[in-house]
Every structure is written in structure tokens, then in C-alpha cells.
N, C-alpha and C positions, 0 to 999 in steps of 0.2 A: 448266689447260693453258697452255703457253708456246709462243709462235711466234717463230721466228728468221727474219729476212730479211737475206740477204747481198748485198753489191754490191762492185764494184771489181776484178774479175778482168779478164784480157785477155791480149793478146800484147805482149811487150816484148823488146827486144834485151838480150843479155848486158851486165851492168853497169848496167842501168836500174833504175827503181823503180816500185813499185805500192803502193797502199794499199787494203786490204780493210776493209770495214765490216760489222758484224753488229748489227742492232737487235733487241732482245728485247722482247716485249710479252706481256701476259696476267698470270697469277697467279704472279708471281715470288716466290721465297722471300726471307727476310730475309738469309740468308747463302748465297752460291752461288759457284761458279767458272764462268767462261766462258773458252773457249779456241778455238784453231784447230788442226785436224788436217789432214793432207794424205795423199792416196793417189795414187800413180803407178800406171800400168797394170801389172798383175801383181804388185803389191806390197801389203803390209798398210797399213792406215791408222795413221799415226804422229802423235803429239803434236808440234806445232810450238812453241806458246807458250800460256800460260794465265795468267789473272789472277784472284785471289781477292778476295772482299769484304774490304775493309781495305787493299787495294793491293799485297799480295804478288804477285810475278810469277815465272814460271819460263819459260825459253827453252831449246829443244833445243840441244845442242852444235853441231849441224850448221849452225845459223843464227845462233849467238851472235855479236854484233858487227855483224850485218847486218840482222836483223829486230828490231823493237821492238813490244811489245804495250802498248796503253794502254786506258783505260776512262773513259767519261763516265757517271758514276752517275746524273746527272740525266736523261739520255736513255736509260739502260739500253743503251748501245751500246759495243761493243768494236771497237778498230781494230788492224789489223796493218800496220805500216809495213815494207815490204820494200825494202831497198836492196841495191845490188851483186848483183843477181840473176844466178844461174847457170843453165845449161841443166838441171842436176840438180834445180833447184827446180820444174821443170815437174810439175804435178800438179793434181788437183781438191782445192781447199781447202774444208774443212767447218767451220762454226762449231758449237760445242758448248756446251750449258748443262747444269749439274749442280748441284742443290741439295746442300748439305753434309749436311743431314738428309734421309733417304730419297733417296739418290743415284740417281735415275733420269735417264738421258741424254735430252736433246732435241737433234736435229741440224737444221742448216740444209739447204737443198737442194743446196749445193755450188756453187762457182764455179771455173771453169777458169782456171788461170794457166799460160801458155806462154812460156817463155824461149827465144828462137831468133833467129838472125840471118837 
């Protein structure tokens, strides 16, 4: 079993920045992907960014150039640096862990990000 603990959400003004963290613990696979998804009220949960074992990353077009995902392999922690935040970035952000073999998702509890003046 894998546990995910998220932190870093909050309220920020448009144009501001936040950094989300997600620490994974437990029986981690040797190869896995960790990422961030977000879900706004009444909308589906969408991928924001993900990082694969080995360093490959992917970022959604809607946040490209503003959000950066990074990974500390020693700490099994993934970060999402969010800059130039917009009101449309408001959502609950969920951390996700998925082994590349036997891809069963584990989700964090979610952290609220609100961008408002």
C-alpha cells in the first residue's frame, strides 16, 4: 500500500504563486508516475502535470509555461510550482501515484487552491 500526503494549497490573488507538495510512503514500485490532477466544481478531474521515474515530465497545455512539476526521488516527494495563477486555476488539486506495472491509482486527500482577489 502507498500513502500520499499533500500540502500547500490555499487562497492566493491572481498573478500569485503557490507550491504544492505530495509525499509518498509505503511500498513504492521501482517505476511509477506521480502527478497532479485538479477538479473544479461540476467538472471532471483533469491531469495538470505528471513526472515519470527517470525524469520525463508532462504538463497540460492550459498551464504550460506557468506550472512546473519536479520530483525529489530521495524523499519520494513531488512538487507542483504554480506561478501566474488565474481564477480558472481554482480547483481541488489531487496527487496521484500509479505504478507502471499493475497501474492501480492511489489518490491523495486533495488540497483546495483558490485564486481570487
